N, C-alpha and C positions, 0 to 999 in steps of 0.2 A: 611343575608348573609354578613353583614358588621360589625356588633356589637356582641360582646360576645366572649366566648372562642372558640379555634380552632374547637373542635368537634361539638359544636352547629352550627357554621358557615357552616362546611362541611355538616351537616345534613339538613341545610336550602337550601344550594345549590342543594342537591340531590332532595328535595321536589320540588323546582322551576323547575328542568329539566324535571319532569314528564309532565308538561303542559306549556313548554316554548314557548314563542313568541318572537318577534323581539325585544321588550324592554328587556326581560330577557337576551337575547343574548348580547345586547348592555351594560347592566349593568355589566354582568360577564366579559366582555371585558374591561370595565372601571376598575374594580376591579383588573384585571391582569395587567393593564397599570399603577397602582397606581394613578389613577385619581378621586378617591372618598375621600370625607370628611364627618365627622359626628359631630353633637352637640346634646348631650342628645339622644332622639330617632329620630331625623331627619337626613336624609342622603342626600348628595348633590353630583351629577356627575360634575366634573370640566372640563371646557374647557377654559384654560387659567385662567383668574380671574373671569370669569362668571360661574355661577352654574345653574343646571337645576334639577327638580324633577325627579327621575329615573322611577316613575310610570306613571306620566302624560306628562313628557317631557317639561313642562312649565318652563320658566325662573324663578329663585327665588333668593332671597338675601341671601348671605352666611355670616353667623356671622363671625366677626373678629377672634373670639376664637375657630372657628371650628378646629377639629383635623384631621390629616391624617389617613385613614385606613391603618394599617400596617399588611402585610402578610409574615408569615414565610415561609420556604421552603416547608413545608407540604401542607400549603394552596395554595402555587403557583402551586404545582404539581396537586392538586385537581382542580384548576381553568383552568389549561391547559387541563386536561382531560375532564372537562366540556365543554370547547370550542370545543375540538375534537368531543365530543358526538353530539353537536349541528350541526357539519358538516355532520353528517349522512344524512342530508336531503338536502344537496348541490345538484345542478344540475350536477356538474362536477363529472365524475366517479373516477378520480384520488383523489380528495378531500375526497370523501366517503370512498375509500379504504384506505387512510392514516388515517381517523378517526377510522376505524375499527381496524387497527393495533395499534392504540393508546389505544383503549379499551382493546385489548388482553394483552397489557403490564401491565394494571392496572384494572383487572376486579373487579366489585362490584355488588352485588345483587340489590343495590338500583337503578341501571341504568337499570335493566331489563325492565320496562315498555317502556322506550325509545328505547331499542333494539328491543323489540317486535313490536313497531310501525314502526321502520325503516324496519324490515323484512317484514311487511304487504305490505310496499310501494315499495320495491326493485325489480327491473326488471332485474339487471345484475346478471347472475347465479353465476359468480365467486365471486362478492362481497357478494351475498347471502350465498354462503358457508362459507365465513369468518364471516359473521354475526352470523351463525349457531354456529360457534366455540366460538365467543364472548359471545354468550348466554350460551353455555356450561361452559365456564370459569367462568362466573358470578355465575352460579348455584353450582359451586364447592365449595363455601363458604356458601351455604344454610344451615339452621338449620335442614332441612328435609333430613334424612339419604338417602332415596330413590332417591332424586334429585341429591345428591352428588355422588352416585353410577352411575346414568345415565349419569351425567355430565362427570365422569371419562372415561366411555365407549365411549362417543361421541368424547372425546379429542384424542383417539387413532388414529383417521384418520388424526390428524394434524401432519405436518412434520416441526415443528418450534422449535427453541431453547427456545422461550418464553413459549411454551406449557410445555416443559420439565422442566423449571424453576417453573412454576406454580404447576405442579404435585409434584415436590419435595418439595415445600414450604408446600403445603397441607399435604403431607405425614408426615412431621416433627411435625405437630400439631394435626393430626387426632387421635382420641382415639378409634373409633369404629373398631373392628377387621375386620368385613366384608368389610367396606369402605377401610381400609388400604389394604386389599388383592387386591381388585380391582385398587386401586391406583398404587400399585406395579406392577400389570400386565400391566396396561396401560402405565406406565413409562418405562417398559422393551420394549414395542413395539415401542414406540416413539424413545427410545435411539438407538435401532437397526436400525430404519429408518434413523436416523440422522448420524450413524456411517459411512456410504459411503460418505456423504458429507464431513465429517471431514477427512476421509482418502484421498479423492480426493483433498481437500484443502491443505493437507500436501504435496502431490505429486506436486501440482502446485507451492507451495512455494519452494520446492526443485529444480524444473525446473527453476523457476524464479532466485533463487540464482545462480543455475549452469550456466544459460545464462549470467549473470553478470560476473561470474568468467572466462567463456569462452572468453568474450570480453576483459577482463583484460589480460588473459593469452595468447591470440593469437599473440599479439606483441612480447611477449617473446619467443614464439615458433620460431620466426624468429631470433630476436637479440641474444637470448641465445641458442636456440636449433640449429639453423642453422650456426650461426656465432661464437658460443662459447664465447660470451661476456656477463659477468654477470653485467648487467645494473641495478645498484641500483637507477638510476634516472627514471626508467620506471614509477613509480607512479607519479612523478612529470610531466611527459609528458601526462599522464592522467588528471592531474590537469590543465595543460595548455589547453587541449581540453575543459575541463568544463568551464574554464574562458573565453575562445573563445565564447562558447555558451551564457555566460552571457553578453558579449559585444555586440554580435549579437542582443540578445534581447533588449539591451539598445538602439541600432541604430534603430530598428523597432518601438520602442515605441516613440522615439524622432522624427524621420523623415518620417515615413510612416503612412498612415491612420490607424485608429483603427482597421478597418475591416481586415487589412493585418497582424495584429499581430499573428493570428493563424498559419501563415506560417513561422514564424522565425526560428522554429526548423528545417524545411526543409532546409533553408539556413544555418543554423549553422552546419550541417553535413559535407558539403565540407569544411566550414571555419575551424572547429576543426580539421579535417584531416590535412589540409594544415599547420595550425599553429604548431601542434605538429611535422609534418614531416620536416618542415624547421628547427626547433629547433634540431631535431634529426640528420638531415644532417649536421648542423653546428658543432654539438657535435662530429660526427664521423670524419669530416675533421680536426677538430682542436685537438682532443684528442685521440679518440678511434683508429684511423688508426696507431697510433705509438705503440699501446698495443696489437695487435693481437697475440695470442698464449701465452699470460701472463694473465690468468684469475684473479689471485688475485690482480694484478695492476689495472685491469679494475674495479674490485669491489671498491677499494679504491678511484679511480679517479671519478667514477660515483657517489659514495656516497658524495664526497665532491660537486660535481656538483648539486646533489640533494638539498643539504643545500643551495647553492647559489640560485637555482631556487625558493625555498620556501621563502627565504628572499627577493627576487626580487618581488614576487607576494605580500607579506606583504607591501612592500614599495609603490607598484602601487595602490593596491585595499584595503589595510588595513588588520589588523589580524583578523577581525570578518568575519563570514560567510556572503556570499552574497545571495540574493534571486533569484532563477530561477523558473519562473512560467511554469506550465503545459499549453499548449495550450488547447482550449475548447475541441478539438477532442481526447485529451488524458485523460480528466477529466472523472469522474464517474466510473461505473463498469458494467459488464454483470452478471445477476443473472441466474445461471444454476440450482441451487437447492435452497430450502429455507435456508439452511445454507452454501451455496456455492457461494460466489460473487467474481468474478475475476476483479481486477482493470485494467482499460484499459491501464494504463501507463506501468504495468508489462506485459501485454499480448503483446503489441507492442514492448517491449524491447526483448521478446523472439523471436519474428519474425525478429526484426532487427539483433539480434545476429546470427540467421540462414542465413540471407542474407550476412551479413559480412563473415561469415564462408565460404559460397558458393563462394564469390568473391574472398577470399584469396586462396581457393583450386584451382579455375580456374586459378588465376594468376601464382601460383607456378607450376602447372602441365601442363598448356596449352599455355603459352605464351613465348616469346623469353626471356623476363627478368627472368621469373621463370627457364627457362632452364639454363641460365648463373648462377643464384643463386645456383641451385642444382650442376652444374658443379663445380663451385668455392669451395663449401661446401665439395664436395667429394674429389677433388684433385686440389688445387690452382695451383701448378707449371705446371701441364699438361694443364689446362685451359688457363693459361697465354701463354703457348707455341702455343696454337691453336688460338691465336688472341684475347682472351677475355680480355678486359680491367678490370682487377680484382679490381683496386682502385675505378673505377666508379661503378661496381657492388656492391661493399661493401657499398658505399654511398647510392645507391638506395635501398638496402636491409634494411639497418638500418633506412632510411627515412620511408620506408614502415612500418616496425615494429613500429616505433615512431607514424606514422599516425594512425595506428590501435589502439594504446593506446589513441590518441586523440579522436577517435570514442567512445571508452569505457568511456571516461570522459564526452562526449556529453550525452551519455545514462545515466550515473550515475547522472547527474545534474537533471534528471526528477524524481528521486526517493530518494534523499538524499540530504544532505547539501553540499554547494560548499564553500570550504575554503582552506587555504594554506596547511592544513594537510590532504587533501582528499586522496592523493596517499599512505600515510603511512598506511592507513586503509586496502588497498587491496594488498600491494606489497608482503607480506609473503604468502598469499593465492595464488597469481599468481605464485610464485615460486614453491609452493607445486604442483599446477596443472601441470606446465611444467615438473617437475621432475617425478611425479607419472605417467604421461601420456607417457613419453619416449622422450628423447631429440630430438627435431626436428621433431616429429611426430604430424601432424595435427589431425589425427584420435584419437591418444592417448590423446591429449589435449581435445578433445570433450568428450571422456569417462570419463576422470579424472574430468573434470569441473562438468558434469552432475552427476556423481557418488558421489562426494564430497557434492555437493549441496544437493541432496536428502538425502544422509546419514546424514548430518548435521541436516536437518530438521526434519527427522524421530527421531533422537535421542533427539532433543530438546523437542519433545512431551513427552518423557519418563523421561528424566533427568534434563531438564532445559538447557539454553543457555550456561552457564559456563561450566558444566560437559560434554555437547555434544561437545564443542570445544576441551576440553582436550581429550576426547575419540577419536575424529578424529585424533588429532596429534599423540596419541599413536598408532593408527592403521596405520597411514602413516609411522611411524618409523619402526614398524614391517614389513611392506610391503617392505620398500626400503632395509632393511636388507636381506630379502629373495630374492628380485628381484631388484637389484640396477639398472638395465637397464630400469625400468619402465614397463608399461603395454605392450608397442610395442617397442621391441628392433630393433636396426639397424641390417639389414641382408645383406649377400653377401659379396663381396670383400671389400666394402667400410667400414665394421665393423672392 
C-alpha cells in the first residue's frame, strides 16, 4: 500500500479492505495524512519523530535516510474512498450514510465484498437501500454481461445525479449492444425523474432573483414612481445598508458574547434601515427638494452624489470587499429532492422580501403617512391647501424609499460581496423593474421583479448568462415600446 506504482498500491488497498481491521484503518489514515515513511521494504508510521511498525504497533527506530511516501491526486482519491468505505461499519447512522454516498460517487467492483458485508449487518432501511444502489453501481463495471444488465436495471430506481453520471460514463465505453440498450433505457428513466428537480430548481432560482430585484426596486417605486425623482444614488443607499450590516456584525463580534453573534442580523435590519433613511432624508432636504419637477436635474445631481458616497465608503472601509458572515441559522440548505437543495439564506430572503412588501403596502394604503404621500403625489397644490405639510411628507417619503434600499443592502450582504461598487450591480435592474411594472405601482413592481427573475433564470438554462441578459433587455425594450405605461398604468382622473 505504500511502495510501488500507483496501480499496484491501489490494488493492495482494495485487497486490504476486504479483511480490514483497526490497524488497517489506522495505516490508511496515516497514508492519507502523509505520516508514512519507507526504507527498502520497511514501512514506518510516523508520530512526530517517533516511528511505529504498522502491523504490530511496536515502536521502531526510523533510519535517517527513510523517505516520505508520496501520494498523487489519484491515490489521495482512492485513500479517501477507502476511509469512507471503512466508515460503513460506524455506529453512527450519519457516518454510514455519508460513506455510502462516497461509494456511489466512485464505485468499484473491488469493494463489493465489503459492501456485501455491510449489507448483511445494516439495520437501517434507508441506508440499506442506498447500499443496494452502491452494490449495483459497483456491478456496473463487472466483466460479466448479465451483472451489468442487472445493475443497470437496479439503478433505474435511483433519483441521483451521480447515478445519471455513472450510467452516462458506462454508456460511452460499453461495447455490448444489449447492455447499451439497457443502459440507455435506464438513463432515460433516471433523467426523466431528475427533470422535475431541475425545473423546480430553476423556478426557485428565478423566485430568489426576483425577490432580490423586488427588494431593490421597492424603494424606487416610492422615490421614482410616487415622487418622480430619478435617484441614481439608490444603489449607494443599498450599499450603506450593507455596510451598516457589516458594522453591526463587527460590534457583535467585539463587544458581545460569542453565543449572541447569531442575532447580529436581526439587529442589523433596523440599523440598516435607519442608516439609509437618514442619509436619504439629508439628501432630500439638502438637494432633492430644490429639484422637484425637473427629472433630468435630479438624475445629474444624484449621480454626482452616488460618486461621493462611493468614494466616502472607500475612504472609511477601503476599496476591497468586506466579509459579512451568515449566522448559523442561515447556513446550510433544505433537501427537497435528490437534485433539489434550497439554501436557507435564499429561502429566508424570499420570506424577508414578502414581509417588506407587505409592510410597504400597509404603510402606503392604510396609514396617515401613506394617505399624505398618495395625496401629495396626485395633486400637490390641493394637498397643500388642505393643510398637508408637503415638504415634510416629501422628506418622509424619500427617507422611506431610502430605508427600504437599506433593507435590500442588508439582505444582499448575505448572498454576495459587500463593497463600494455593490449598488452599481443592481441599479439598472432596479430601474427596469420600476419602469416595466408601471410608475408608482407596487403590484406592478412585484409582477415585474418576479417575472424578470424567473425569465432570466429560465433563459440562462438554454442560452447561458450573457445571452439571457441580452435577451431580457431586448424583450424589455419591445415591451416598453408597445406599452410605455408599464404593466399597470395609472387610471382615473389622476392619469
